[in-house]
Each structure stands twice: as structure tokens, then as C-alpha cells.
N, CA, C and O atoms as CSV, one atom per row, in Angstrom:
chain,resi,resn,atom,element,x,y,z
A,1,MET,N,N,71.100,139.295,60.879
A,1,MET,CA,C,71.710,138.660,62.309
A,1,MET,C,C,73.499,138.672,62.387
A,1,MET,O,O,74.334,138.118,61.672
A,2,LYS,N,N,73.600,139.339,63.287
A,2,LYS,CA,C,74.814,139.731,63.435
A,2,LYS,C,C,75.912,138.753,63.400
A,2,LYS,O,O,75.731,137.886,64.255
A,3,PRO,N,N,77.005,138.580,62.704
A,3,PRO,CA,C,78.450,137.714,63.000
A,3,PRO,C,C,78.495,137.393,64.505
A,3,PRO,O,O,78.222,138.078,65.491
A,4,VAL,N,N,79.030,135.827,64.322
A,4,VAL,CA,C,79.110,135.584,65.917
A,4,VAL,C,C,80.585,136.181,66.781
A,4,VAL,O,O,80.959,136.148,67.953
A,5,PHE,N,N,81.242,136.815,65.274
A,5,PHE,CA,C,82.728,137.303,65.958
A,5,PHE,C,C,82.482,138.904,66.339
A,5,PHE,O,O,83.421,139.572,66.772
A,6,CYS,N,N,81.146,139.478,66.150
A,6,CYS,CA,C,81.035,140.914,66.055
A,6,CYS,C,C,81.538,141.306,67.664
A,6,CYS,O,O,81.868,142.452,67.969
A,7,PHE,N,N,81.537,140.153,68.633
A,7,PHE,CA,C,82.080,141.570,69.917
A,7,PHE,C,C,83.913,141.845,70.009
A,7,PHE,O,O,84.614,142.658,70.613
A,8,LEU,N,N,84.181,140.734,69.098
A,8,LEU,CA,C,85.708,141.159,68.668
A,8,LEU,C,C,86.205,142.022,67.831
A,8,LEU,O,O,87.283,142.613,67.888
A,9,ASN,N,N,85.172,142.084,66.855
A,9,ASN,CA,C,85.542,143.301,65.702
A,9,ASN,C,C,85.865,142.499,64.916
A,9,ASN,O,O,86.504,143.069,64.032
A,10,LEU,N,N,85.732,140.854,64.629
A,10,LEU,CA,C,86.715,140.039,63.592
A,10,LEU,C,C,85.601,139.820,62.468
A,10,LEU,O,O,85.541,138.655,62.073
A,11,GLN,N,N,84.664,140.758,61.848
A,11,GLN,CA,C,84.041,140.455,60.610
A,11,GLN,C,C,85.410,139.988,59.254
A,11,GLN,O,O,85.424,139.263,58.259
A,12,THR,N,N,85.937,140.465,59.626
A,12,THR,CA,C,86.684,140.414,57.722
A,12,THR,C,C,86.999,138.787,58.080
A,12,THR,O,O,86.650,138.191,59.100
A,13,PRO,N,N,87.585,138.376,57.203
A,13,PRO,CA,C,88.789,137.290,56.981
A,13,PRO,C,C,90.111,137.576,57.842
A,13,PRO,O,O,90.654,136.814,58.642
A,14,ARG,N,N,90.608,139.285,57.353
A,14,ARG,CA,C,91.643,139.366,57.977
A,14,ARG,C,C,91.872,140.005,59.240
A,14,ARG,O,O,93.023,140.167,59.643
A,15,ARG,N,N,90.866,140.386,59.904
A,15,ARG,CA,C,91.116,140.144,61.523
A,15,ARG,C,C,90.583,139.147,62.463
A,15,ARG,O,O,90.744,139.053,63.680
A,16,ARG,N,N,89.755,138.249,61.442
A,16,ARG,CA,C,90.044,136.299,62.325
A,16,ARG,C,C,91.104,136.131,62.026
A,16,ARG,O,O,91.709,135.974,63.086
A,17,GLY,N,N,91.880,136.043,61.100
A,17,GLY,CA,C,93.583,135.576,60.965
A,17,GLY,C,C,94.214,136.274,61.924
A,17,GLY,O,O,94.619,135.660,62.911
A,18,ARG,N,N,94.342,137.173,61.855
A,18,ARG,CA,C,95.204,137.442,62.998
A,18,ARG,C,C,94.653,137.273,64.544
A,18,ARG,O,O,95.368,136.861,65.457
A,19,PHE,N,N,93.148,137.690,64.712
A,19,PHE,CA,C,93.132,136.818,66.087
A,19,PHE,C,C,93.502,135.301,66.464
A,19,PHE,O,O,94.223,134.983,67.410
A,20,LEU,N,N,92.984,134.561,65.706
A,20,LEU,CA,C,93.419,133.343,65.981
A,20,LEU,C,C,95.025,133.125,65.921
A,20,LEU,O,O,95.527,132.216,66.582
A,21,THR,N,N,95.858,134.019,65.077
A,21,THR,CA,C,97.135,133.731,65.068
A,21,THR,C,C,97.659,134.201,66.123
A,21,THR,O,O,98.784,133.850,66.479
A,22,ALA,N,N,96.878,135.130,66.839
A,22,ALA,CA,C,97.486,135.967,68.360
A,22,ALA,C,C,97.225,134.753,69.553
A,22,ALA,O,O,97.971,134.380,70.458
A,23,LEU,N,N,95.817,134.289,69.157
A,23,LEU,CA,C,95.152,132.925,70.146
A,23,LEU,C,C,96.764,132.008,70.096
A,23,LEU,O,O,97.637,132.192,70.944
A,24,LEU,N,N,96.866,131.278,69.228
A,24,LEU,CA,C,97.889,130.055,69.237
A,24,LEU,C,C,99.023,130.774,69.242
A,24,LEU,O,O,99.716,129.761,69.334
A,25,LEU,N,N,100.184,132.034,69.216
A,25,LEU,CA,C,100.718,132.180,70.141
A,25,LEU,C,C,100.930,132.661,71.684
A,25,LEU,O,O,102.007,132.809,72.262
A,26,SER,N,N,99.760,132.844,72.141
A,26,SER,CA,C,99.174,132.577,73.709
A,26,SER,C,C,99.598,131.886,73.574
A,26,SER,O,O,100.820,131.852,73.435
A,27,VAL,N,N,98.850,130.922,73.534
A,27,VAL,CA,C,98.788,129.275,73.781
A,27,VAL,C,C,100.187,128.716,73.870
A,27,VAL,O,O,100.592,128.471,75.006
A,28,LEU,N,N,101.078,128.449,72.735
A,28,LEU,CA,C,102.807,128.477,72.436
A,28,LEU,C,C,103.242,129.065,73.833
A,28,LEU,O,O,103.827,128.293,74.592
A,29,PHE,N,N,103.048,130.145,74.175
A,29,PHE,CA,C,103.610,130.656,74.908
A,29,PHE,C,C,103.258,130.577,76.469
A,29,PHE,O,O,104.124,130.622,77.343
A,30,ALA,N,N,102.013,130.466,76.693
A,30,ALA,CA,C,101.548,129.786,78.437
A,30,ALA,C,C,102.572,128.026,77.960
A,30,ALA,O,O,103.708,127.887,78.414
A,31,PHE,N,N,102.089,127.171,77.271
A,31,PHE,CA,C,102.711,125.859,77.177
A,31,PHE,C,C,104.316,125.832,78.107
A,31,PHE,O,O,104.687,125.424,79.208
A,32,PHE,N,N,105.060,126.656,76.691
A,32,PHE,CA,C,106.466,126.603,76.828
A,32,PHE,C,C,107.206,127.720,78.622
A,32,PHE,O,O,108.337,127.732,79.108
A,33,SER,N,N,106.111,128.343,78.996
A,33,SER,CA,C,106.396,128.898,80.193
A,33,SER,C,C,106.387,127.883,80.757
A,33,SER,O,O,107.533,127.434,80.790
A,34,LEU,N,N,105.640,127.210,81.271
A,34,LEU,CA,C,105.319,126.249,82.150
A,34,LEU,C,C,106.295,124.786,81.821
A,34,LEU,O,O,106.547,124.050,82.775
A,35,ALA,N,N,106.723,124.491,80.666
A,35,ALA,CA,C,107.700,123.891,80.001
A,35,ALA,C,C,109.064,124.197,80.713
A,35,ALA,O,O,109.781,123.290,81.136
A,36,MET,N,N,109.359,125.432,80.811
A,36,MET,CA,C,110.784,125.874,81.073
A,36,MET,C,C,110.813,125.934,83.206
A,36,MET,O,O,111.689,125.811,84.061
A,37,LEU,N,N,109.712,126.122,83.205
A,37,LEU,CA,C,109.254,126.612,84.797
A,37,LEU,C,C,109.854,125.093,85.567
A,37,LEU,O,O,110.252,125.083,86.732
A,38,SER,N,N,109.826,123.843,84.671
A,38,SER,CA,C,109.496,122.955,85.627
A,38,SER,C,C,111.115,121.583,85.029
A,38,SER,O,O,111.331,120.413,85.343
A,39,CYS,N,N,111.860,122.557,84.115
A,39,CYS,CA,C,112.929,121.853,83.183
A,39,CYS,C,C,114.055,122.362,84.715
A,39,CYS,O,O,114.331,123.405,85.308
A,40,GLY,N,N,114.407,120.906,84.813
A,40,GLY,CA,C,115.804,120.613,85.352
A,40,GLY,C,C,115.245,121.176,87.157
A,40,GLY,O,O,115.919,121.873,87.915
A,41,LYS,N,N,113.677,120.528,87.471
A,41,LYS,CA,C,113.275,120.067,88.497
A,41,LYS,C,C,113.680,118.435,88.782
A,41,LYS,O,O,113.576,117.602,87.881
A,42,LYS,N,N,113.969,118.222,89.614
A,42,LYS,CA,C,113.643,116.504,89.733
A,42,LYS,C,C,112.811,116.091,90.349
A,42,LYS,O,O,112.677,116.412,91.530
A,43,ASP,N,N,111.854,115.098,89.618
A,43,ASP,CA,C,111.085,114.350,90.119
A,43,ASP,C,C,110.974,113.787,91.088
A,43,ASP,O,O,110.809,112.603,90.795
A,44,THR,N,N,110.960,113.973,92.520
A,44,THR,CA,C,110.880,113.498,93.428
A,44,THR,C,C,109.544,112.350,93.877
A,44,THR,O,O,109.353,111.509,94.755
A,45,THR,N,N,109.069,112.704,93.121
A,45,THR,CA,C,107.458,111.398,93.726
A,45,THR,C,C,107.842,110.322,93.365
A,45,THR,O,O,107.683,109.421,94.188
A,46,SER,N,N,108.417,109.993,92.181
A,46,SER,CA,C,108.198,108.677,90.860
A,46,SER,C,C,109.547,107.784,92.193
A,46,SER,O,O,109.839,107.971,93.375
A,47,GLY,N,N,109.903,107.031,91.331
A,47,GLY,CA,C,110.677,106.075,91.764
A,47,GLY,C,C,110.813,104.995,92.362
A,47,GLY,O,O,109.619,104.829,92.609
A,48,PRO,N,N,111.421,103.905,92.904
A,48,PRO,CA,C,111.727,102.891,94.463
A,48,PRO,C,C,112.156,104.167,95.525
A,48,PRO,O,O,112.317,105.386,95.469
A,49,PRO,N,N,112.235,103.020,96.567
A,49,PRO,CA,C,112.665,104.415,97.565
A,49,PRO,C,C,113.933,103.333,97.481
A,49,PRO,O,O,114.197,102.206,97.061
A,50,PRO,N,N,114.599,104.593,98.255
A,50,PRO,CA,C,116.123,103.858,98.533
A,50,PRO,C,C,116.273,102.683,99.108
A,50,PRO,O,O,115.334,102.396,99.850
A,51,ALA,N,N,117.527,101.511,99.000
A,51,ALA,CA,C,117.310,100.297,100.337
A,51,ALA,C,C,117.918,101.083,101.386
A,51,ALA,O,O,118.403,102.208,101.502
A,52,PRO,N,N,117.647,99.772,102.314
A,52,PRO,CA,C,117.124,100.784,103.885
A,52,PRO,C,C,118.937,99.942,104.182
A,52,PRO,O,O,119.494,99.041,103.555
A,53,ALA,N,N,119.425,100.817,105.495
A,53,ALA,CA,C,120.704,101.053,106.024
A,53,ALA,C,C,120.632,99.693,106.596
A,53,ALA,O,O,119.545,99.139,106.759
A,54,ALA,N,N,121.865,99.083,106.934
A,54,ALA,CA,C,121.651,97.991,107.754
A,54,ALA,C,C,121.207,97.846,109.379
A,54,ALA,O,O,122.214,98.328,109.897
A,55,PRO,N,N,120.481,97.546,110.297
A,55,PRO,CA,C,120.456,97.662,111.474
A,55,PRO,C,C,121.331,97.289,112.492
A,55,PRO,O,O,122.048,96.289,112.462
A,56,THR,N,N,121.258,98.164,113.459
A,56,THR,CA,C,122.011,97.913,114.866
A,56,THR,C,C,121.257,97.526,115.868
A,56,THR,O,O,120.145,97.956,116.176
A,57,LEU,N,N,122.249,96.219,116.669
A,57,LEU,CA,C,121.708,94.863,116.804
A,57,LEU,C,C,121.484,96.312,118.842
A,57,LEU,O,O,121.928,97.308,119.412
A,58,ILE,N,N,120.783,95.535,118.890
A,58,ILE,CA,C,120.058,95.609,120.669
A,58,ILE,C,C,121.411,94.963,121.853
A,58,ILE,O,O,122.502,95.174,122.383
A,59,SER,N,N,120.137,93.961,121.672
A,59,SER,CA,C,120.543,92.698,122.633
A,59,SER,C,C,120.153,91.167,122.190
A,59,SER,O,O,119.371,90.989,121.256
A,60,PRO,N,N,120.759,90.030,122.936
A,60,PRO,CA,C,121.721,90.419,123.677
A,60,PRO,C,C,123.184,91.053,123.624
A,60,PRO,O,O,123.912,90.627,122.727
A,61,ALA,N,N,123.555,91.761,124.252
A,61,ALA,CA,C,124.689,92.274,124.017
A,61,ALA,C,C,125.603,92.248,123.960
A,61,ALA,O,O,126.119,92.139,125.072
A,62,ASN,N,N,126.965,92.333,122.359
A,62,ASN,CA,C,128.278,91.418,122.216
A,62,ASN,C,C,128.522,91.343,122.987
A,62,ASN,O,O,128.672,92.238,123.819
A,63,GLY,N,N,128.773,89.628,123.150
A,63,GLY,CA,C,130.005,88.818,124.245
A,63,GLY,C,C,129.347,88.547,125.399
A,63,GLY,O,O,129.897,88.179,126.437
A,64,ALA,N,N,127.761,88.783,125.190
A,64,ALA,CA,C,126.988,88.464,126.740
A,64,ALA,C,C,127.148,87.358,126.843
A,64,ALA,O,O,127.386,86.705,125.827
A,65,MET,N,N,127.076,86.707,128.157
A,65,MET,CA,C,127.578,85.451,129.173
A,65,MET,C,C,125.733,85.268,129.983
A,65,MET,O,O,124.812,85.888,130.515
A,66,SER,N,N,126.206,83.919,129.524
A,66,SER,CA,C,124.749,83.234,130.298
A,66,SER,C,C,123.296,84.321,129.777
A,66,SER,O,O,122.785,85.267,130.376
A,67,VAL,N,N,123.163,84.079,129.257
A,67,VAL,CA,C,122.014,83.736,128.350
A,67,VAL,C,C,121.415,83.339,128.389
A,67,VAL,O,O,121.912,82.257,128.078
A,68,ALA,N,N,119.768,83.007,128.645
A,68,ALA,CA,C,118.645,81.915,128.662
A,68,ALA,C,C,119.015,81.531,126.947
A,68,ALA,O,O,119.595,82.011,125.973
A,69,THR,N,N,118.247,80.345,127.359
A,69,THR,CA,C,118.201,79.565,125.877
A,69,THR,C,C,117.004,79.661,125.209
A,69,THR,O,O,116.580,78.692,124.579
A,70,ASN,N,N,116.103,81.217,125.289
A,70,ASN,CA,C,115.314,81.300,124.853
A,70,ASN,C,C,115.354,82.604,125.013
A,70,ASN,O,O,114.760,83.257,125.871
A,71,PRO,N,N,116.484,83.213,123.679
A,71,PRO,CA,C,116.596,84.538,124.290
A,71,PRO,C,C,115.726,85.740,123.133
A,71,PRO,O,O,115.555,85.387,121.966
A,72,ILE,N,N,115.382,86.713,123.467
A,72,ILE,CA,C,114.564,88.015,122.732
A,72,ILE,C,C,115.717,88.392,122.121
A,72,ILE,O,O,116.575,88.862,122.868
A,73,LEU,N,N,116.072,88.279,120.485
A,73,LEU,CA,C,116.704,89.257,119.751
A,73,LEU,C,C,116.059,90.149,119.461
A,73,LEU,O,O,114.917,89.987,119.032
A,74,SER,N,N,116.822,91.799,119.672
A,74,SER,CA,C,116.363,92.766,119.170
A,74,SER,C,C,117.329,93.757,118.459
A,74,SER,O,O,118.545,93.591,118.560
A,75,TRP,N,N,116.811,94.776,117.749
A,75,TRP,CA,C,117.696,95.740,116.907
A,75,TRP,C,C,116.861,97.036,116.620
A,75,TRP,O,O,115.634,97.041,116.527
A,76,HIS,N,N,117.730,98.217,116.481
A,76,HIS,CA,C,117.057,99.170,115.980
A,76,HIS,C,C,116.281,99.130,115.096
A,76,HIS,O,O,116.675,98.172,114.431
A,77,ALA,N,N,115.174,99.641,114.484
A,77,ALA,CA,C,114.715,99.555,112.963
A,77,ALA,C,C,115.453,100.695,112.155
A,77,ALA,O,O,115.932,101.807,112.380
A,78,SER,N,N,115.346,100.132,111.468
A,78,SER,CA,C,116.016,101.045,109.824
A,78,SER,C,C,114.884,101.475,109.646
A,78,SER,O,O,113.805,101.187,110.164
A,79,SER,N,N,115.340,102.574,108.465
A,79,SER,CA,C,114.632,103.431,108.326
A,79,SER,C,C,114.290,103.214,106.881
A,79,SER,O,O,115.198,103.235,106.051
A,80,GLY,N,N,113.295,103.047,106.591
A,80,GLY,CA,C,112.454,102.936,105.004
A,80,GLY,C,C,112.282,101.387,105.321
A,80,GLY,O,O,111.476,100.898,104.530
A,81,ALA,N,N,112.679,100.656,106.037
A,81,ALA,CA,C,112.532,99.276,106.216
A,81,ALA,C,C,111.028,98.849,106.331
A,81,ALA,O,O,110.173,99.495,106.936
A,82,ALA,N,N,110.795,97.484,105.560
A,82,ALA,CA,C,109.696,97.013,105.472
A,82,ALA,C,C,109.683,95.911,106.105
A,82,ALA,O,O,108.595,95.674,106.630
A,83,SER,N,N,110.737,94.893,106.308
A,83,SER,CA,C,111.130,93.927,107.093
A,83,SER,C,C,112.248,93.303,107.430
A,83,SER,O,O,113.216,93.924,106.991
A,84,TYR,N,N,112.480,92.555,107.889
A,84,TYR,CA,C,114.199,92.019,108.033
A,84,TYR,C,C,114.365,90.770,108.148
A,84,TYR,O,O,113.263,90.227,108.078
A,85,ALA,N,N,114.805,90.376,108.224
A,85,ALA,CA,C,115.722,88.612,107.907
A,85,ALA,C,C,116.956,88.551,109.084
A,85,ALA,O,O,117.551,89.575,109.422
A,86,LEU,N,N,117.227,87.350,109.601
A,86,LEU,CA,C,117.741,87.328,110.774
A,86,LEU,C,C,118.641,86.162,110.956
A,86,LEU,O,O,117.871,85.253,111.266
A,87,GLN,N,N,119.673,85.757,110.937
A,87,GLN,CA,C,120.322,84.690,110.962
A,87,GLN,C,C,121.429,84.465,112.132
A,87,GLN,O,O,122.475,85.024,112.464
A,88,LEU,N,N,120.738,83.470,112.540
A,88,LEU,CA,C,121.747,82.454,114.054
A,88,LEU,C,C,122.555,81.662,113.711
A,88,LEU,O,O,122.201,81.080,112.686
A,89,SER,N,N,123.565,81.333,114.119
A,89,SER,CA,C,124.183,80.234,113.693
A,89,SER,C,C,124.954,80.057,115.292
A,89,SER,O,O,124.751,80.641,116.357
A,90,ASP,N,N,125.997,78.875,114.857
A,90,ASP,CA,C,126.755,78.457,116.487
A,90,ASP,C,C,128.146,78.493,115.464
A,90,ASP,O,O,128.894,77.643,115.947
A,91,THR,N,N,128.700,79.002,114.469
A,91,THR,CA,C,129.857,79.475,113.600
A,91,THR,C,C,129.753,80.537,113.454
A,91,THR,O,O,128.719,80.943,112.924
A,92,SER,N,N,130.590,81.297,113.782
A,92,SER,CA,C,131.031,82.903,113.655
A,92,SER,C,C,130.671,83.288,111.355
A,92,SER,O,O,130.080,84.186,110.754
A,93,THR,N,N,131.471,81.965,110.873
A,93,THR,CA,C,131.071,82.225,109.496
A,93,THR,C,C,129.565,81.961,109.229
A,93,THR,O,O,129.357,82.483,108.134
A,94,PHE,N,N,128.954,81.670,109.470
A,94,PHE,CA,C,127.542,81.214,109.342
A,94,PHE,C,C,127.439,79.975,108.317
A,94,PHE,O,O,126.717,79.840,107.329
A,95,ALA,N,N,128.508,79.021,108.944
A,95,ALA,CA,C,128.244,78.035,107.947
A,95,ALA,C,C,127.334,77.226,108.056
A,95,ALA,O,O,126.977,76.618,107.047
A,96,ARG,N,N,126.825,77.034,109.060
A,96,ARG,CA,C,125.234,76.288,109.341
A,96,ARG,C,C,123.960,77.232,109.838
A,96,ARG,O,O,124.507,78.311,110.067
A,97,PHE,N,N,123.032,77.332,110.024
A,97,PHE,CA,C,122.101,78.080,110.424
A,97,PHE,C,C,121.202,77.052,111.716
A,97,PHE,O,O,120.754,75.945,111.418
A,98,GLU,N,N,121.089,77.511,112.808
A,98,GLU,CA,C,120.022,77.719,113.702
A,98,GLU,C,C,118.964,78.070,113.468
A,98,GLU,O,O,117.943,77.410,113.278
A,99,VAL,N,N,119.229,79.731,113.465
A,99,VAL,CA,C,117.955,80.184,112.406
A,99,VAL,C,C,118.246,80.874,110.967
A,99,VAL,O,O,119.307,81.437,110.697
A,100,ASP,N,N,117.352,80.769,110.249
A,100,ASP,CA,C,117.627,81.731,108.984
A,100,ASP,C,C,116.439,81.877,108.731
A,100,ASP,O,O,115.926,80.971,108.073
A,101,THR,N,N,115.651,82.926,109.103
A,101,THR,CA,C,114.420,83.305,108.647
A,101,THR,C,C,114.352,84.876,107.748
A,101,THR,O,O,115.292,85.623,107.476
A,102,SER,N,N,112.949,85.025,107.439
A,102,SER,CA,C,112.983,86.543,107.209
A,102,SER,C,C,111.487,86.889,106.958
A,102,SER,O,O,110.624,86.030,106.779
A,103,GLY,N,N,111.275,88.163,106.962
A,103,GLY,CA,C,110.068,88.602,106.879
A,103,GLY,C,C,108.936,88.980,108.121
A,103,GLY,O,O,107.730,89.048,108.360
A,104,ILE,N,N,110.537,89.204,108.817
A,104,ILE,CA,C,110.248,89.698,110.147
A,104,ILE,C,C,109.856,91.138,110.381
A,104,ILE,O,O,110.558,92.134,110.209
A,105,LEU,N,N,108.229,91.045,110.932
A,105,LEU,CA,C,107.643,92.580,110.632
A,105,LEU,C,C,108.415,92.889,111.564
A,105,LEU,O,O,109.218,93.509,110.866
A,106,ASP,N,N,109.040,92.998,113.096
A,106,ASP,CA,C,108.770,94.059,113.952
A,106,ASP,C,C,110.915,93.831,114.127
A,106,ASP,O,O,111.695,93.227,113.391
A,107,THR,N,N,111.154,94.604,115.371
A,107,THR,CA,C,112.554,94.889,115.637
A,107,THR,C,C,112.900,93.892,116.332
A,107,THR,O,O,114.087,94.074,116.605
A,108,ASN,N,N,112.411,92.570,116.952
A,108,ASN,CA,C,112.789,91.438,117.901
A,108,ASN,C,C,112.013,90.760,116.891
A,108,ASN,O,O,111.210,90.840,115.961
A,109,TYR,N,N,113.257,89.533,118.171
A,109,TYR,CA,C,112.466,87.823,117.635
A,109,TYR,C,C,113.003,87.069,118.662
A,109,TYR,O,O,114.098,87.224,119.203
A,110,GLN,N,N,112.195,86.280,118.879
A,110,GLN,CA,C,112.621,84.870,119.994
A,110,GLN,C,C,112.699,83.950,119.505
A,110,GLN,O,O,111.891,83.329,118.815
A,111,VAL,N,N,114.296,83.620,119.988
A,111,VAL,CA,C,114.771,82.205,119.379
A,111,VAL,C,C,114.348,81.081,120.935
A,111,VAL,O,O,114.408,81.452,122.107
A,112,ASN,N,N,114.030,80.002,120.545
A,112,ASN,CA,C,113.824,78.597,121.431
A,112,ASN,C,C,114.746,77.704,121.534
A,112,ASN,O,O,115.780,77.835,120.878
A,113,ASN,N,N,114.538,76.506,122.465
A,113,ASN,CA,C,115.059,75.962,123.115
A,113,ASN,C,C,117.026,75.937,121.950
A,113,ASN,O,O,117.248,75.478,120.829
A,114,LEU,N,N,117.878,76.572,122.845
A,114,LEU,CA,C,118.764,76.782,122.210
A,114,LEU,C,C,119.813,76.142,122.966
A,114,LEU,O,O,119.839,76.497,124.145
A,115,THR,N,N,120.799,75.188,122.576
A,115,THR,CA,C,122.117,74.902,123.748
A,115,THR,C,C,122.349,75.110,125.432
A,115,THR,O,O,121.416,75.884,125.650
A,116,ASN,N,N,122.647,75.016,126.031
A,116,ASN,CA,C,123.347,75.831,126.795
A,116,ASN,C,C,124.560,75.515,126.654
A,116,ASN,O,O,124.954,74.459,126.159
A,117,LEU,N,N,125.488,76.723,127.231
A,117,LEU,CA,C,126.666,76.560,127.337
A,117,LEU,C,C,127.354,76.525,126.098
A,117,LEU,O,O,128.443,75.983,125.904
A,118,LYS,N,N,126.440,77.323,125.009
A,118,LYS,CA,C,127.347,77.702,123.550
A,118,LYS,C,C,127.048,79.013,123.564
A,118,LYS,O,O,126.268,79.717,124.207
A,119,THR,N,N,128.129,79.251,122.403
A,119,THR,CA,C,128.539,80.239,121.817
A,119,THR,C,C,127.287,80.299,121.057
A,119,THR,O,O,126.666,79.240,120.964
A,120,TYR,N,N,126.620,81.737,120.286
A,120,TYR,CA,C,125.580,81.569,119.133
A,120,TYR,C,C,126.033,83.205,118.588
A,120,TYR,O,O,126.113,84.234,119.258
A,121,TYR,N,N,126.261,83.004,117.248
A,121,TYR,CA,C,126.711,84.175,116.496
A,121,TYR,C,C,125.077,84.917,115.722
A,121,TYR,O,O,124.451,84.111,115.033
A,122,TRP,N,N,124.637,85.954,115.815
A,122,TRP,CA,C,123.758,86.170,114.852
A,122,TRP,C,C,123.883,87.289,114.105
A,122,TRP,O,O,124.963,87.864,114.240
A,123,ARG,N,N,122.855,87.928,113.119
A,123,ARG,CA,C,123.098,89.235,112.247
A,123,ARG,C,C,121.424,89.342,111.921
A,123,ARG,O,O,120.512,88.517,111.969
A,124,VAL,N,N,121.504,90.897,111.538
A,124,VAL,CA,C,119.784,90.966,110.914
A,124,VAL,C,C,120.144,91.509,109.690
A,124,VAL,O,O,121.346,91.766,109.758
A,125,ARG,N,N,119.623,91.861,108.422
A,125,ARG,CA,C,119.302,92.525,107.377
A,125,ARG,C,C,117.915,92.672,107.507
A,125,ARG,O,O,117.061,91.823,107.762
A,126,ALA,N,N,117.764,94.509,107.182
A,126,ALA,CA,C,116.803,95.066,106.515
A,126,ALA,C,C,116.321,94.775,105.272
A,126,ALA,O,O,117.266,94.669,104.490
A,127,THR,N,N,114.887,94.534,104.556
A,127,THR,CA,C,114.296,94.387,103.609
A,127,THR,C,C,113.638,95.718,102.961
A,127,THR,O,O,113.386,96.375,103.971
A,128,ASN,N,N,113.180,96.554,101.755
A,128,ASN,CA,C,112.249,96.738,101.376
A,128,ASN,C,C,111.513,96.815,99.740
A,128,ASN,O,O,111.703,95.708,99.237
A,129,SER,N,N,111.088,97.323,99.190
A,129,SER,CA,C,110.841,96.900,97.537
A,129,SER,C,C,112.048,97.078,96.519
A,129,SER,O,O,112.185,96.515,95.433
A,130,SER,N,N,113.159,98.289,97.325
A,130,SER,CA,C,114.504,98.224,96.465
A,130,SER,C,C,115.717,97.025,96.764
A,130,SER,O,O,116.721,96.848,96.074
A,131,GLY,N,N,115.367,96.351,97.848
A,131,GLY,CA,C,116.049,95.551,98.236
A,131,GLY,C,C,116.428,95.031,99.485
A,131,GLY,O,O,115.494,94.750,100.237
A,132,ASN,N,N,118.219,94.723,100.116
A,132,ASN,CA,C,118.356,94.166,101.159
A,132,ASN,C,C,119.161,95.169,101.968
A,132,ASN,O,O,119.987,95.611,101.170
A,133,SER,N,N,119.325,95.703,103.049
A,133,SER,CA,C,120.286,96.477,103.115
A,133,SER,C,C,121.641,95.647,103.543
A,133,SER,O,O,121.428,94.439,103.654
A,134,ASN,N,N,123.039,96.074,103.812
A,134,ASN,CA,C,123.907,94.807,104.323
A,134,ASN,C,C,123.856,94.461,105.554
A,134,ASN,O,O,123.372,95.318,106.293
A,135,TRP,N,N,124.215,93.419,106.076
A,135,TRP,CA,C,124.645,92.683,106.911
A,135,TRP,C,C,124.538,93.523,108.114
A,135,TRP,O,O,125.162,94.583,108.158
A,136,SER,N,N,123.596,93.033,109.365
A,136,SER,CA,C,124.647,94.357,110.629
A,136,SER,C,C,125.932,93.598,110.686
A,136,SER,O,O,126.327,92.597,110.089
A,137,LEU,N,N,126.659,94.668,111.918
A,137,LEU,CA,C,127.790,93.791,112.367
A,137,LEU,C,C,126.935,92.466,113.531
A,137,LEU,O,O,125.910,92.315,114.194
A,138,VAL,N,N,128.531,91.576,113.071
A,138,VAL,CA,C,127.525,90.162,113.664
A,138,VAL,C,C,128.465,90.349,115.384
A,138,VAL,O,O,129.544,90.714,115.850
A,139,TRP,N,N,126.991,89.745,115.822
A,139,TRP,CA,C,127.320,89.510,117.682
A,139,TRP,C,C,127.312,88.537,117.893
A,139,TRP,O,O,126.826,87.692,117.141
A,140,SER,N,N,128.093,88.187,119.496
A,140,SER,CA,C,127.757,87.255,119.764
A,140,SER,C,C,127.358,86.882,121.403
A,140,SER,O,O,127.337,87.773,122.252
A,141,PHE,N,N,127.107,85.735,121.665
A,141,PHE,CA,C,125.864,85.319,123.138
A,141,PHE,C,C,126.654,84.013,123.191
A,141,PHE,O,O,127.052,83.239,122.321
A,142,THR,N,N,126.782,84.059,125.190
A,142,THR,CA,C,126.918,82.311,125.639
A,142,THR,C,C,125.656,82.246,126.187
A,142,THR,O,O,125.086,83.223,126.673
A,143,THR,N,N,125.173,81.079,126.126
A,143,THR,CA,C,124.197,80.883,126.984
A,143,THR,C,C,124.914,80.069,127.690
A,143,THR,O,O,126.046,79.586,127.656
A,144,ILE,N,N,123.041,79.996,129.000
A,144,ILE,CA,C,123.987,79.832,130.383
A,144,ILE,C,C,124.375,78.594,130.481
A,144,ILE,O,O,124.433,77.928,129.448
A,145,THR,N,N,124.705,78.046,131.661
A,145,THR,CA,C,125.216,76.862,132.380
A,145,THR,C,C,124.159,76.446,132.534
A,145,THR,O,O,123.226,77.185,132.850
A,146,PRO,N,N,123.983,74.758,132.298
A,146,PRO,CA,C,122.940,74.228,133.341
A,146,PRO,C,C,122.819,74.043,134.764
A,146,PRO,O,O,121.786,73.571,135.240
């Protein structure tokens, strides 16, 4: 019966040793070549997304007058946002809130039962798994006269 290594002419221990050394060197060369190809490349597929940018408000327009007492507040979508938080106050410092809510999945929110002839201030921020954006600019509107 012929030896298994006959097709490579590895019948002597010396030839088998050289073959195994060459095979090992080839495998190591391939491994390090692949390692060098990927060296310095930034992995863009992992890690959390960046926090979203602050939304831009749309309506009611800043300083609007005679706004209904049940307005729909709307803003532009913020890239990367998963949800939004909204605050509505009758003070420009947001010392107290008429509305303070989060988890809004759309880019608008209807407020109900606001007081006639009163000025309100509102702002929105975007949220995703990396955190919150800054608050949007603060806009104000005044409700209708009864």
C-alpha cells in the first residue's frame, strides 16, 4: 500500500517537515495580510447612533395671535429621532407647565382647553437611544379673544 502523502512526494520525514512549514507560513501570511487590510479602517456598523439634532418648529408661527384654544403644534422631523418631547408653558422660563410630555412618535401634537387671550411658550426636543437633542428654539403664540 502506498503512503497517503505519495501524490505530494512527501515520503520522507524531511519532505513532510518542509511541506508543513511551508503550509504554516502560507496560513500565517494569509492571516496577517487580511489583518493589515482591515487595519486603520473604522468600523461604522457598530456603536450607538449620534444623538439627534434639535427640531425646528413650524406652527403656530412664533408670535402668532388669535390662535385657537386647541391648536396643533407641529415641527420638522429631526434626523435620527425615535420620539419627541414637548413642553408648553405660560411662562417663558418654563417655571410651570401646561403640557410636559414625551414619547411623541409624530411631528405634531394637539393641545386642548387652553385659556383664551393668553400667551403660551413651547419647545420640542428629539430623543433616540443615544440621548436627547437640545431643546428647539422657544416660540410663543397667543390664543383667541373670547
